[in-house]
C-alpha positions in Angstrom: -11.4 -6.3 14.5 -14.1 -6.3 11.9 -13.2 -5.4 8.3 -16.0 -4.5 5.9 -15.6 -4.8 2.2 -18.2 -2.4 0.8 -18.4 -2.6 -2.9 -21.2 -1.4 -5.1 -19.2 -3.0 -7.9 -18.0 -6.3 -6.4 -14.5 -7.7 -6.4 -14.0 -11.0 -8.3 -14.6 -14.1 -6.2 -10.9 -15.0 -6.3 -10.0 -11.6 -4.9 -12.5 -12.1 -2.0 -10.9 -15.5 -1.4 -7.4 -14.0 -1.1 -8.6 -11.1 1.0 -10.3 -13.5 3.4 -7.0 -15.4 3.6 -5.2 -12.2 4.8 -7.9 -11.3 7.3 -8.3 -14.9 8.6 -4.5 -15.2 9.1 -4.6 -12.0 11.2 -7.6 -13.3 13.3 -9.9 -10.6 12.0 -13.6 -10.8 11.0 -14.4 -10.1 7.3 -17.9 -8.8 6.4 -19.1 -8.3 2.8 -21.5 -5.8 1.4 -21.5 -6.4 -2.3 -23.6 -5.1 -5.2 -25.6 -2.9 -2.8 -28.2 -0.6 -4.4 -28.8 2.1 -1.8 -26.6 4.1 0.5 -28.8 3.0 3.4 -27.3 -0.5 3.1 -23.8 0.9 3.5 -24.8 3.0 6.5 -26.1 0.0 8.2 -23.2 -2.3 7.3 -20.5 0.2 8.4 -22.0 0.9 11.8 -19.8 -1.7 13.7 -16.8 -1.9 11.3 -13.3 -1.1 12.5 -12.0 -0.9 9.0 -13.4 -0.7 5.5 -12.3 -1.5 2.0 -14.0 0.3 -0.9 -13.5 0.6 -4.6 -15.3 3.6 -6.3 -17.8 3.8 -3.4 -18.3 7.3 -1.9 -17.1 7.7 1.6 -19.0 10.8 2.7 -19.6 12.6 6.0 -22.9 10.7 6.2 -21.1 7.4 5.9 -18.5 8.4 8.4 -21.2 9.6 10.9 -22.7 6.1 10.7 -19.3 4.4 11.2 -19.0 4.8 15.0 -16.0 2.4 15.3 -14.2 3.1 12.0 -10.5 3.7 12.3 -9.3 3.2 8.7 -10.7 3.1 5.2 -8.7 2.0 2.2 -9.6 2.7 -1.4 -8.6 -0.4 -3.5 -6.9 1.6 -6.3 -4.7 4.6 -6.9 -7.3 7.4 -7.2 -9.0 8.4 -4.0 -11.3 11.3 -5.0 -14.2 9.2 -3.8 -13.0 9.6 -0.2 -13.9 12.8 1.6 -10.5 13.4 3.1 -11.3 16.4 5.3 -14.3 14.4 6.7 -12.1 11.4 7.3 -9.7 13.6 9.3 -12.5 15.2 11.2 -13.8 11.7 12.2 -10.2 10.6 13.1 -10.3 8.0 10.3 -7.1 7.2 8.4 -7.6 7.1 4.7 -5.3 5.2 2.4 -5.1 4.1 -1.3 -3.2 1.3 -2.9 -0.9 2.9 -5.5 0.7 0.8 -8.2 -1.7 -2.2 -8.0 -3.7 -1.1 -11.1 -0.9 0.6 -13.0 -0.2 -2.0 -15.6 -3.9 -2.4 -16.4 -4.3 1.3 -16.9 -1.2 1.5 -19.1 -2.4 -1.4 -21.3 -5.8 0.3 -21.7 -4.2 3.5 -22.8 -2.4 1.6 -25.6 -5.5 -0.3 -26.5 -7.2 3.0 -27.1 -4.2 4.3 -29.0 -4.0 1.3 -31.3 -7.7 1.2 -32.0 -7.6 4.9 -32.9 -4.5 4.5 -35.0 -6.1 1.7 -37.1 -9.3 3.7 -37.6 -11.4 1.3 -35.5 -10.4 -1.6 -37.7 -12.9 -0.4 -40.3 -10.9 -1.7 -43.3 -9.1 1.6 -44.2 -5.4 2.3 -43.9 -4.3 3.6 -40.5 -1.0 4.6 -39.0 1.6 3.0 -36.8 2.9 3.9 -33.3 6.6 3.3 -34.1 8.7 6.4 -34.2 5.8 8.6 -32.9 6.5 10.8 -29.9 4.6 9.9 -26.7 4.4 12.5 -23.9 3.6 11.4 -20.4 2.0 14.2 -18.4 3.0 12.9 -14.9 5.4 10.0 -14.4 4.2 7.9 -11.5 3.5 4.1 -11.5 1.3 4.2 -14.6 3.8 6.4 -16.4 6.6 3.8 -15.9 4.5 1.0 -17.3 3.5 3.3 -20.2 7.2 3.9 -21.0 8.0 0.2 -21.0 5.2 -0.6 -23.4 6.0 2.4 -25.6 9.6 1.4 -26.0 8.4 -2.0 -27.2 6.5 -0.2 -29.9 9.6 1.8 -30.8 8.1 5.1 -29.7 10.1 8.1 -28.5 9.0 8.8 -25.0 9.0 12.1 -23.1 7.7 13.0 -19.7 7.1 16.0 -17.5 6.6 15.6 -13.8 8.0 18.2 -11.3 7.4 15.8 -8.4 9.7 13.1 -9.8 13.5 13.3 -9.8 15.1 13.6 -13.2 17.3 10.5 -12.5 14.2 8.4 -11.9 12.8 9.4 -15.3 16.0 9.1 -17.2 16.7 5.6 -15.9 13.5 4.4 -17.6 14.9 5.6 -20.9 12.6 8.6 -21.0 13.5 12.1 -22.1 12.7 15.0 -19.8 10.6 18.0 -20.8 11.2 20.9 -18.4 7.7 22.3 -18.7 4.3 21.3 -20.1 4.6 23.6 -23.1 7.6 21.6 -24.3 5.9 18.3 -23.7 2.7 19.3 -25.7 4.7 21.0 -28.5 7.0 18.0 -29.0 4.5 15.1 -28.8 1.8 13.9 -31.2 0.5 11.6 -28.4 0.0 13.0 -24.9 -1.2 10.7 -22.1 -2.5 12.1 -18.9 -1.7 10.4 -15.5 -2.2 13.0 -12.8 -4.8 13.0 -10.0 -7.8 15.3 -9.9 -7.1 18.0 -7.3 -7.4 21.8 -6.9 -4.2 22.3 -9.0 -5.0 19.9 -11.8 -8.7 20.3 -12.4 -9.4 21.9 -15.8 -5.6 22.3 -16.2 -5.6 20.7 -19.7 -7.2 23.2 -21.9 -7.0 25.2 -25.1 -3.7 26.9 -24.5 -1.9 23.6 -24.0 -3.7 21.6 -26.6 -3.2 24.1 -29.4 0.6 23.5 -29.1 0.3 19.9 -30.1 1.6 18.9 -33.6 -0.5 17.7 -36.5 -2.6 14.6 -36.0 -2.5 15.1 -32.3 -4.0 12.5 -29.9 -4.9 13.3 -26.3 -5.3 10.2 -24.1 -7.0 10.5 -20.7 -7.0 7.5 -18.4 -6.8 9.8 -15.4 -10.0 11.8 -14.5 -12.4 13.8 -16.6 -12.1 16.7 -14.2 -8.5 17.5 -15.3 -9.9 18.5 -18.8 -11.2 22.0 -19.5 -14.0 20.8 -21.7 -14.7 24.2 -23.2 -11.1 24.4 -24.3 -11.2 20.9 -25.7 -14.3 21.7 -27.8 -12.6 24.8 -29.1 -9.7 22.8 -30.3 -12.0 20.4 -32.1 -13.8 23.3 -33.8 -10.5 24.6 -35.1 -8.6 21.4 -35.9 -10.0 18.5 -37.9 -6.8 16.5 -37.1 -7.3 16.3 -33.3 -8.4 13.1 -31.5 -9.5 12.5 -27.9 -9.4 9.1 -26.3 -10.8 8.9 -22.8 -11.4 6.2 -20.2 -14.4 8.2 -18.9 -17.1 10.0 -20.8 -16.9 13.8 -20.7 -19.8 15.9 -19.7 -19.8 17.2 -23.3 -20.2 13.7 -24.8 -23.4 14.7 -26.7 -21.5 17.4 -28.6 -18.8 14.9 -29.6 -21.4 12.4 -30.8 -23.2 15.1 -32.8 -20.2 16.8 -34.4 -17.1 14.7 -34.2 -17.9 11.1 -35.0 -14.8 9.0 -35.6 -12.6 11.5 -33.8 -13.0 10.2 -30.2 -13.3 7.0 -28.2 -15.0 7.0 -24.8 -15.4 3.9 -22.6 -18.9 3.4 -21.3 -17.6 3.5 -17.7 -14.1 3.9 -16.2 -12.3 0.7 -17.3 -8.6 1.4 -16.5 -8.5 -0.9 -13.5 -11.0 -3.4 -14.7 -8.8 -6.5 -15.1 -8.9 -9.6 -13.1 -5.3 -9.1 -12.1 -5.7 -5.5 -11.0 -8.9 -6.4 -9.2 -7.1 -9.0 -7.1 -3.9 -7.0 -6.6 -5.7 -3.9 -5.2 -8.1 -5.8 -3.0 -5.4 -7.9 -1.4 -3.1 -4.9 -1.0 -5.9 -3.0 0.8 -6.4 -5.9 3.2 -2.7 -6.2 3.9 -2.4 -2.5 4.6 -5.2 -2.6 7.1 -3.7 -5.6 8.9 -0.3 -3.9 8.9 -1.8 -0.7 10.3 -3.5 -2.5 13.2 -0.4 -4.7 13.9 2.4 -2.1 13.5 0.8 1.3 13.0 2.2 1.6 9.5 0.6 4.6 7.7 2.8 4.5 4.6 -0.1 5.0 2.1 -2.1 7.5 4.1 -3.6 10.2 2.0 -5.3 12.4 4.6 -3.6 14.5 7.3 
C-alpha cells in the first residue's frame, strides 16, 4: 500500500517522522508531496496512491479522477470542507477527518483573541477582565469542551447550546444549558462559534441573533467564515459602537472593517486555530493510524461521506 502525504502547507518534520513510524510498522510505503505550488504536482503524485493524507488541500473531482487507485483520503484536522464528499463517494473513496486532535489548540487561540481584545491590544489603556463574564458556546463538541475547561479557570460563567449533544454530556462539564440560540445570545457577552460550515449553518449567524447580545458584546469565530452573514454583521457594527468581532479567518468584508471599525476587530492573517506543533503532530499521526486501521480491520469510525 502506498500512502501519500500531500500538503501544500507541510507538516512539521517531527510529525512526518512519527507518521513514517506508523506506516513503516504496518509495512506500507510513505510518499511525500510537500510545499507544492501547482495542482498538476498533486495530480501526478496521487496517480498511484492507495491512500492520501491532506491538511487544507483541496480534494476535488479533478484530483479524484487522477487518483486511479485511491481508496481513502483523510483530512488531518476536524474541518473537512476542503474534501468534495459527493465526488469522493462517486469515486468510491472513503473520506475521513481526525476530530479532537486540534481541539485544544483552537480553544487556546480563542482565549488568546479574547484576552488581547479585553486588554485593548496591550496599548497601555485600561481594559477589562474575563472573570464573571458570561461565555456562550455555540456548539459543544471537542473544542467546546476545552473552551469550558479554560473558561472555568478564568472564573467565567459558561453556557452552551447544541441540539446534537445530550444535556448530561454538557452538564457534566459544569456548563449551563441554553435551550435555544436566542437564549444563548441574549445571556452572553462573549459568544464563541464552533460549528462546521454546511448547508444549515452557512450564514446562520446574522443580524437577528447578534442584536440580542448584551452591551459590550464580543463574537469569537474560530470555526469558518461561511457561518457568518456578513451583511448582518456589518449592520450590527453600524448600529452598535460596543460590538467586537474576533475571527480566525479574514471575512470577505475585511476592507470595510479596516476603513470604518479600527480597534473593534481582530483577524488572523490566515487560519491559525490548528497551527501549533502539538496539533500538527497529533492530527498527522491520527490520520496515518486511521488509514492503517482501515486497511487492516475495515474500521470506518471517522468516515464523513456516505
